[in-house]
TORNUMI-719790 format. One record per residue (C-alpha): residue number from 1; residue in three letters; x, y, z; chain. Coordinates in nm, 3 decimals. Layout:
TORNUMI-719790
(node NUM; "ALA"; (X; Y; Z); "A");
...
This chain:
TORNUMI-719790
(node 1; "PRO"; (5.922; -2.813; 2.376); "A");
(node 2; "ALA"; (5.788; -2.543; 2.151); "A");
(node 3; "GLY"; (5.805; -2.539; 1.773); "A");
(node 4; "PRO"; (6.004; -2.364; 1.576); "A");
(node 5; "PRO"; (5.874; -2.012; 1.485); "A");
(node 6; "ARG"; (5.691; -2.019; 1.161); "A");
(node 7; "PRO"; (5.771; -1.779; 0.857); "A");
(node 8; "GLY"; (5.784; -1.445; 1.032); "A");
(node 9; "GLY"; (5.611; -1.502; 1.295); "A");
(node 10; "GLU"; (5.685; -1.659; 1.698); "A");
(node 11; "PRO"; (5.770; -1.997; 1.882); "A");
(node 12; "GLU"; (5.476; -2.165; 1.936); "A");
(node 13; "LEU"; (5.346; -2.518; 2.051); "A");
(node 14; "PRO"; (5.308; -2.800; 1.735); "A");
(node 15; "PRO"; (4.916; -2.817; 1.651); "A");
(node 16; "GLU"; (4.956; -3.181; 1.608); "A");
(node 17; "VAL"; (5.072; -3.210; 2.026); "A");
(node 18; "LEU"; (4.769; -2.962; 2.111); "A");
(node 19; "GLU"; (4.551; -3.218; 1.929); "A");
(node 20; "ALA"; (4.716; -3.522; 2.085); "A");
(node 21; "VAL"; (4.621; -3.357; 2.422); "A");
(node 22; "ARG"; (4.255; -3.269; 2.351); "A");
(node 23; "ALA"; (4.209; -3.658; 2.212); "A");
(node 24; "HIS"; (4.311; -3.760; 2.525); "A");
(node 25; "GLY"; (4.113; -3.592; 2.740); "A");
(node 26; "SER"; (3.813; -3.717; 2.523); "A");
(node 27; "ARG"; (3.927; -4.042; 2.559); "A");
(node 28; "LEU"; (3.929; -3.982; 2.958); "A");
(node 29; "ARG"; (3.562; -3.914; 2.957); "A");
(node 30; "ARG"; (3.441; -4.178; 2.762); "A");
(node 31; "ARG"; (3.634; -4.412; 2.963); "A");
(node 32; "ARG"; (3.393; -4.318; 3.276); "A");
(node 33; "ARG"; (3.674; -4.451; 3.560); "A");
(node 34; "ILE"; (3.972; -4.219; 3.626); "A");
(node 35; "ARG"; (3.890; -3.912; 3.530); "A");
(node 36; "PRO"; (4.066; -3.573; 3.640); "A");
(node 37; "VAL"; (3.892; -3.316; 3.839); "A");
(node 38; "CYS"; (3.863; -3.063; 3.554); "A");
(node 39; "LEU"; (3.664; -3.303; 3.323); "A");
(node 40; "LEU"; (3.431; -3.364; 3.594); "A");
(node 41; "ASP"; (3.173; -3.051; 3.467); "A");
(node 42; "ALA"; (3.247; -3.151; 3.116); "A");
(node 43; "PRO"; (2.918; -3.150; 2.870); "A");
(node 44; "ASP"; (3.075; -3.397; 2.631); "A");
(node 45; "ASP"; (3.323; -3.584; 2.477); "A");
(node 46; "ALA"; (3.492; -3.230; 2.269); "A");
(node 47; "GLY"; (3.402; -3.031; 2.578); "A");
(node 48; "ALA"; (3.656; -3.293; 2.807); "A");
(node 49; "GLY"; (3.953; -3.219; 2.569); "A");
(node 50; "HIS"; (3.975; -2.852; 2.569); "A");
(node 51; "ALA"; (3.883; -2.927; 2.947); "A");
(node 52; "PHE"; (4.186; -3.131; 2.966); "A");
(node 53; "LEU"; (4.449; -2.979; 2.727); "A");
(node 54; "THR"; (4.300; -2.598; 2.974); "A");
(node 55; "ALA"; (4.425; -2.766; 3.258); "A");
(node 56; "MET"; (4.749; -2.934; 3.138); "A");
(node 57; "LEU"; (4.837; -2.556; 2.983); "A");
(node 58; "LEU"; (4.764; -2.334; 3.299); "A");
(node 59; "GLY"; (4.951; -2.611; 3.561); "A");
(node 60; "LEU"; (5.255; -2.513; 3.288); "A");
(node 61; "LEU"; (5.254; -2.169; 3.283); "A");
(node 62; "GLU"; (5.187; -2.170; 3.681); "A");
(node 63; "ARG"; (5.525; -2.374; 3.743); "A");
(node 64; "PRO"; (5.774; -2.107; 3.876); "A");
(node 65; "GLY"; (6.127; -2.103; 3.686); "A");
(node 66; "LEU"; (5.944; -2.027; 3.348); "A");
(node 67; "THR"; (6.085; -1.745; 3.129); "A");
(node 68; "GLY"; (5.909; -1.542; 2.935); "A");
(node 69; "GLY"; (5.916; -1.681; 2.578); "A");
(node 70; "GLU"; (5.769; -2.023; 2.746); "A");
(node 71; "ARG"; (5.472; -1.824; 2.897); "A");
(node 72; "ALA"; (5.409; -1.639; 2.586); "A");
(node 73; "VAL"; (5.387; -1.972; 2.368); "A");
(node 74; "LEU"; (5.173; -2.167; 2.673); "A");
(node 75; "LEU"; (4.900; -1.823; 2.661); "A");
(node 76; "LYS"; (4.929; -1.874; 2.250); "A");
(node 77; "ALA"; (4.863; -2.247; 2.272); "A");
(node 78; "LEU"; (4.550; -2.104; 2.525); "A");
(node 79; "LEU"; (4.372; -1.907; 2.274); "A");
(node 80; "GLN"; (4.293; -2.282; 2.062); "A");
(node 81; "VAL"; (4.090; -2.330; 2.357); "A");
(node 82; "PRO"; (3.756; -2.160; 2.428); "A");
(node 83; "ALA"; (3.847; -1.932; 2.715); "A");
(node 84; "THR"; (3.626; -1.934; 3.054); "A");
(node 85; "PRO"; (3.611; -1.706; 3.335); "A");
(node 86; "SER"; (3.820; -1.930; 3.506); "A");
(node 87; "THR"; (4.144; -1.924; 3.264); "A");
(node 88; "ARG"; (4.067; -1.517; 3.241); "A");
(node 89; "ALA"; (4.160; -1.511; 3.663); "A");
(node 90; "ARG"; (4.448; -1.724; 3.631); "A");
(node 91; "VAL"; (4.636; -1.514; 3.352); "A");
(node 92; "HIS"; (4.543; -1.222; 3.502); "A");
(node 93; "ARG"; (4.820; -1.165; 3.705); "A");
(node 94; "LEU"; (5.012; -1.219; 3.439); "A");
(node 95; "LEU"; (4.944; -0.832; 3.303); "A");
(node 96; "ARG"; (5.202; -0.697; 3.502); "A");
(node 97; "ASP"; (5.451; -0.992; 3.357); "A");
(node 98; "ARG"; (5.806; -0.734; 3.251); "A");
(node 99; "ASP"; (5.792; -0.903; 2.892); "A");
(node 100; "PRO"; (5.551; -0.769; 2.632); "A");
(node 101; "HIS"; (5.520; -1.076; 2.466); "A");
(node 102; "VAL"; (5.352; -1.218; 2.728); "A");
(node 103; "ARG"; (5.156; -0.896; 2.822); "A");
(node 104; "LYS"; (5.014; -0.866; 2.450); "A");
(node 105; "HIS"; (4.882; -1.275; 2.481); "A");
(node 106; "VAL"; (4.749; -1.206; 2.773); "A");
(node 107; "ILE"; (4.579; -0.937; 2.680); "A");
(node 108; "ALA"; (4.428; -1.154; 2.328); "A");
(node 109; "LEU"; (4.326; -1.434; 2.618); "A");
(node 110; "LEU"; (4.132; -1.204; 2.808); "A");
(node 111; "ALA"; (3.916; -1.104; 2.535); "A");
(node 112; "HIS"; (3.906; -1.470; 2.373); "A");
(node 113; "ASP"; (3.523; -1.536; 2.364); "A");
(node 114; "ALA"; (3.411; -1.251; 2.601); "A");
(node 115; "SER"; (3.074; -1.133; 2.527); "A");
(node 116; "GLY"; (2.832; -0.941; 2.748); "A");
(node 117; "GLU"; (2.898; -0.871; 3.091); "A");
(node 118; "ASP"; (3.242; -1.063; 3.060); "A");
(node 119; "ALA"; (3.343; -0.807; 2.787); "A");
(node 120; "ARG"; (3.218; -0.550; 3.009); "A");
(node 121; "ALA"; (3.433; -0.652; 3.281); "A");
(node 122; "LEU"; (3.676; -0.649; 3.028); "A");
(node 123; "SER"; (3.749; -0.283; 2.902); "A");
(node 124; "ALA"; (3.772; -0.207; 3.314); "A");
(node 125; "THR"; (4.074; -0.392; 3.249); "A");
(node 126; "LEU"; (4.212; -0.321; 2.871); "A");
(node 127; "VAL"; (4.110; 0.092; 2.882); "A");
(node 128; "PRO"; (4.418; 0.154; 3.123); "A");
(node 129; "LEU"; (4.691; -0.048; 2.911); "A");
(node 130; "THR"; (4.590; 0.181; 2.607); "A");
(node 131; "THR"; (4.771; 0.425; 2.789); "A");
(node 132; "ASP"; (5.097; 0.232; 2.877); "A");
(node 133; "PRO"; (5.404; 0.385; 2.759); "A");
(node 134; "ASP"; (5.477; 0.037; 2.584); "A");
(node 135; "ILE"; (5.315; 0.052; 2.199); "A");
(node 136; "ARG"; (5.287; -0.362; 2.184); "A");
(node 137; "THR"; (5.089; -0.337; 2.470); "A");
(node 138; "VAL"; (4.889; -0.070; 2.364); "A");
(node 139; "ARG"; (4.813; -0.213; 2.032); "A");
(node 140; "ALA"; (4.739; -0.536; 2.216); "A");
(node 141; "ALA"; (4.474; -0.373; 2.429); "A");
(node 142; "LEU"; (4.283; -0.175; 2.140); "A");
(node 143; "LEU"; (4.272; -0.484; 1.947); "A");
(node 144; "ALA"; (4.145; -0.688; 2.231); "A");
(node 145; "LEU"; (3.870; -0.435; 2.234); "A");
(node 146; "GLY"; (3.791; -0.436; 1.937); "A");
(node 147; "THR"; (3.755; -0.855; 1.960); "A");
(node 148; "ALA"; (3.484; -0.750; 2.244); "A");
(node 149; "ARG"; (3.292; -0.476; 2.044); "A");
(node 150; "ALA"; (3.350; -0.275; 2.363); "A");
(node 151; "ARG"; (3.142; -0.008; 2.204); "A");
(node 152; "TRP"; (3.143; 0.162; 2.543); "A");
(node 153; "ALA"; (3.505; 0.212; 2.521); "A");
(node 154; "GLY"; (3.475; 0.405; 2.258); "A");
(node 155; "GLU"; (3.607; 0.717; 2.324); "A");
(node 156; "ALA"; (3.907; 0.597; 2.530); "A");
(node 157; "VAL"; (4.011; 0.398; 2.170); "A");
(node 158; "ALA"; (3.931; 0.713; 1.963); "A");
(node 159; "ALA"; (4.157; 0.883; 2.187); "A");
(node 160; "ARG"; (4.418; 0.702; 2.033); "A");
(node 161; "LEU"; (4.381; 0.821; 1.726); "A");
(node 162; "HIS"; (4.617; 1.087; 1.826); "A");
(node 163; "HIS"; (4.903; 0.867; 1.917); "A");
(node 164; "PRO"; (5.239; 0.955; 1.795); "A");
(node 165; "ASN"; (5.310; 0.654; 1.660); "A");
(node 166; "MET"; (5.090; 0.558; 1.289); "A");
(node 167; "ASN"; (5.084; 0.177; 1.380); "A");
(node 168; "ILE"; (4.872; 0.280; 1.693); "A");
(node 169; "ARG"; (4.643; 0.551; 1.511); "A");
(node 170; "LYS"; (4.581; 0.285; 1.214); "A");
(node 171; "THR"; (4.501; -0.002; 1.532); "A");
(node 172; "ALA"; (4.254; 0.255; 1.688); "A");
(node 173; "ALA"; (4.090; 0.331; 1.392); "A");
(node 174; "ALA"; (4.049; -0.014; 1.270); "A");
(node 175; "THR"; (3.907; -0.095; 1.599); "A");
(node 176; "LEU"; (3.631; 0.179; 1.590); "A");
(node 177; "LEU"; (3.468; -0.032; 1.316); "A");
(node 178; "HIS"; (3.377; -0.258; 1.553); "A");
(node 179; "ALA"; (3.387; -0.038; 1.901); "A");
(node 180; "GLY"; (3.298; 0.320; 1.776); "A");
(node 181; "SER"; (3.050; 0.531; 1.937); "A");
(node 182; "PRO"; (2.905; 0.901; 1.902); "A");
(node 183; "ALA"; (3.158; 0.988; 2.209); "A");
(node 184; "ALA"; (3.471; 0.880; 1.870); "A");
(node 185; "VAL"; (3.282; 1.097; 1.623); "A");
(node 186; "PRO"; (3.503; 1.440; 1.724); "A");
(node 187; "HIS"; (3.806; 1.236; 1.759); "A");
(node 188; "LEU"; (3.734; 1.115; 1.356); "A");
(node 189; "LEU"; (3.670; 1.419; 1.256); "A");
(node 190; "ARG"; (3.996; 1.588; 1.409); "A");
(node 191; "ALA"; (4.179; 1.313; 1.282); "A");
(node 192; "LEU"; (4.061; 1.296; 0.945); "A");
(node 193; "GLY"; (4.113; 1.687; 0.884); "A");
(node 194; "ARG"; (4.503; 1.632; 0.990); "A");
(node 195; "ASP"; (4.655; 1.292; 0.888); "A");
(node 196; "ASP"; (4.697; 1.252; 0.489); "A");
(node 197; "ASN"; (4.815; 0.901; 0.510); "A");
(node 198; "PRO"; (4.564; 0.679; 0.269); "A");
(node 199; "GLY"; (4.588; 0.367; 0.495); "A");
(node 200; "LEU"; (4.464; 0.548; 0.785); "A");
(node 201; "ARG"; (4.204; 0.749; 0.578); "A");
(node 202; "SER"; (4.024; 0.425; 0.457); "A");
(node 203; "ALA"; (4.008; 0.299; 0.814); "A");
(node 204; "LEU"; (3.904; 0.644; 0.962); "A");
(node 205; "GLU"; (3.637; 0.660; 0.680); "A");
(node 206; "GLN"; (3.500; 0.326; 0.774); "A");
(node 207; "ALA"; (3.476; 0.359; 1.100); "A");
(node 208; "LEU"; (3.324; 0.713; 1.079); "A");
(node 209; "ARG"; (3.076; 0.518; 0.887); "A");
(node 210; "ALA"; (3.021; 0.287; 1.136); "A");
(node 211; "VAL"; (2.948; 0.485; 1.359); "A");
(node 212; "VAL"; (2.720; 0.765; 1.175); "A");
(node 213; "GLY"; (2.554; 0.568; 0.926); "A");
(node 214; "PRO"; (2.342; 0.753; 0.669); "A");
(node 215; "ALA"; (2.459; 1.110; 0.842); "A");
(node 216; "TYR"; (2.798; 1.024; 0.675); "A");
(node 217; "ALA"; (2.789; 1.303; 0.429); "A");
(node 218; "ALA"; (2.652; 1.566; 0.631); "A");
(node 219; "THR"; (2.862; 1.527; 0.883); "A");
(node 220; "LEU"; (3.159; 1.575; 0.715); "A");
(node 221; "LEU"; (3.017; 1.875; 0.549); "A");
(node 222; "ALA"; (2.945; 2.050; 0.895); "A");
(node 223; "ALA"; (3.261; 1.992; 1.007); "A");
(node 224; "ALA"; (3.429; 2.116; 0.685); "A");
(node 225; "GLU"; (3.200; 2.403; 0.696); "A");
(node 226; "ALA"; (3.330; 2.472; 1.108); "A");
(node 227; "ALA"; (3.681; 2.417; 1.004); "A");
(node 228; "ARG"; (3.937; 2.733; 1.055); "A");
(node 229; "ASP"; (4.209; 2.599; 0.885); "A");
(node 230; "GLU"; (4.182; 2.512; 0.454); "A");
(node 231; "ARG"; (4.448; 2.243; 0.474); "A");
(node 232; "ALA"; (4.205; 2.042; 0.741); "A");
(node 233; "ARG"; (3.908; 2.162; 0.522); "A");
(node 234; "ARG"; (3.991; 1.972; 0.187); "A");
(node 235; "LEU"; (4.135; 1.639; 0.391); "A");
(node 236; "LEU"; (3.769; 1.670; 0.523); "A");
(node 237; "LEU"; (3.625; 1.762; 0.207); "A");
(node 238; "SER"; (3.851; 1.454; 0.040); "A");
(node 239; "ALA"; (3.671; 1.238; 0.321); "A");
(node 240; "LEU"; (3.325; 1.298; 0.057); "A");
(node 241; "ASP"; (3.486; 1.078; -0.267); "A");
(node 242; "HIS"; (3.173; 0.886; -0.442); "A");
(node 243; "GLY"; (2.952; 1.064; -0.134); "A");
(node 244; "VAL"; (2.816; 1.373; -0.245); "A");
(node 245; "THR"; (2.623; 1.450; -0.563); "A");
(node 246; "ALA"; (2.588; 1.751; -0.799); "A");
(node 247; "ARG"; (2.261; 1.817; -0.686); "A");
(node 248; "ALA"; (2.387; 1.901; -0.338); "A");
(node 249; "VAL"; (2.712; 2.109; -0.442); "A");
(node 250; "LEU"; (2.467; 2.299; -0.621); "A");
(node 251; "ALA"; (2.245; 2.324; -0.309); "A");
(node 252; "LEU"; (2.543; 2.386; -0.063); "A");
(node 253; "ASP"; (2.619; 2.676; -0.302); "A");
(node 254; "VAL"; (2.300; 2.832; -0.310); "A");
(node 255; "GLY"; (2.294; 2.816; 0.046); "A");
(node 256; "ALA"; (2.650; 3.017; 0.058); "A");
(node 257; "SER"; (2.835; 2.712; 0.222); "A");
(node 258; "PRO"; (3.200; 2.850; 0.329); "A");
(node 259; "ALA"; (3.276; 2.503; 0.230); "A");
(node 260; "VAL"; (3.188; 2.537; -0.104); "A");
(node 261; "PRO"; (3.520; 2.674; -0.281); "A");
(node 262; "ALA"; (3.744; 2.388; -0.210); "A");
(node 263; "LEU"; (3.438; 2.117; -0.252); "A");
(node 264; "LEU"; (3.443; 2.272; -0.599); "A");
(node 265; "ALA"; (3.852; 2.254; -0.640); "A");
(node 266; "LEU"; (3.858; 1.926; -0.548); "A");
(node 267; "VAL"; (3.545; 1.799; -0.769); "A");
(node 268; "ALA"; (3.726; 1.936; -1.072); "A");
(node 269; "ASP"; (4.076; 1.775; -0.990); "A");
(node 270; "GLY"; (3.931; 1.453; -0.916); "A");
(node 271; "GLY"; (3.992; 1.443; -0.550); "A");
(node 272; "VAL"; (3.604; 1.408; -0.504); "A");
(node 273; "ARG"; (3.431; 1.228; -0.726); "A");
(node 274; "LEU"; (3.056; 1.242; -0.793); "A");
(node 275; "SER"; (2.787; 0.971; -0.688); "A");
(node 276; "ALA"; (2.573; 1.100; -0.915); "A");
(node 277; "GLY"; (2.591; 1.412; -1.192); "A");
(node 278; "SER"; (2.882; 1.514; -1.345); "A");
(node 279; "VAL"; (3.105; 1.794; -1.362); "A");
(node 280; "GLU"; (2.950; 1.932; -1.672); "A");
(node 281; "ASP"; (2.639; 2.005; -1.414); "A");
(node 282; "LEU"; (2.888; 2.247; -1.233); "A");
(node 283; "ALA"; (3.007; 2.460; -1.512); "A");
(node 284; "GLU"; (2.836; 2.787; -1.335); "A");
(node 285; "PRO"; (2.957; 2.761; -0.964); "A");
(node 286; "LEU"; (3.322; 2.660; -1.129); "A");
(node 287; "ALA"; (3.316; 3.006; -1.297); "A");
(node 288; "ARG"; (3.227; 3.196; -1.104); "A");
(node 289; "HIS"; (3.439; 3.060; -0.794); "A");
(node 290; "GLY"; (3.701; 3.099; -1.022); "A");
(node 291; "VAL"; (3.803; 2.685; -1.060); "A");
(node 292; "GLN"; (3.992; 2.561; -1.342); "A");
(node 293; "THR"; (3.845; 2.228; -1.454); "A");
(node 294; "PRO"; (4.061; 1.973; -1.689); "A");
(node 295; "VAL"; (4.049; 1.999; -2.068); "A");
(node 296; "SER"; (3.841; 1.673; -2.027); "A");
(node 297; "TYR"; (3.556; 1.864; -1.887); "A");
(node 298; "THR"; (3.575; 2.111; -2.146); "A");
(node 299; "HIS"; (3.384; 2.190; -2.441); "A");
(node 300; "LEU"; (3.568; 2.289; -2.699); "A");
């Protein structure tokens, strides 16, 4: 039987039970007599333990009459052992299970230890799930794509930045830190010019930095200059905190950038802190653009 749920968690098999089954598999291999089929290809005692535990869990999982909760517990336990193509193939059918908790654990299991071609094949299954009507399934699919570092699925993940559910938007942004691609950049910029949620913005900024690298500031400035809405422009520019120098702001002013008035206002009120130089270095353009500066920045 599954043990009680941990505080704030779901029911799960006690770790000591899983370890006991694993240890028994290792002992069976060492005896070299009666050996279950699942141990024939085990490379060592540890591998035998994993194989024996996997075989037992899969066998239980495939028994008829299980409840959704029982299937979820068994699937969660399978995450404690290395995944194999065979394991993924045997649980794949459960993606159609009616219980969202079962689907969540199947998705996590499909992504478990996936890499290379396995990860690419996995995205063919997971990408369609990012549009599922159940937000728990969508979130699990996004997390799995991030775990698999599925950069080829970056645009599909980025499209979830516009999901009506904030938790999904945050998960998509966090996933793009590991699965982002150039195709995600327009989505990231659109979200940065629209959303003012601090947690979401932090994840969006990290994801954009991961994708564009040293071009981060230039990418934001170009988007801000092209923005048709002042609110969007200000939100985009606010992502430059500690990312622009006083010299760069002066150069933008000389070039008559349409982003300069909003950028100066953000620098003056502390919304964008300079990475080098000071507000005093910008006194002339601040005065020319009619931007008020705090008393602490003025010379009395």
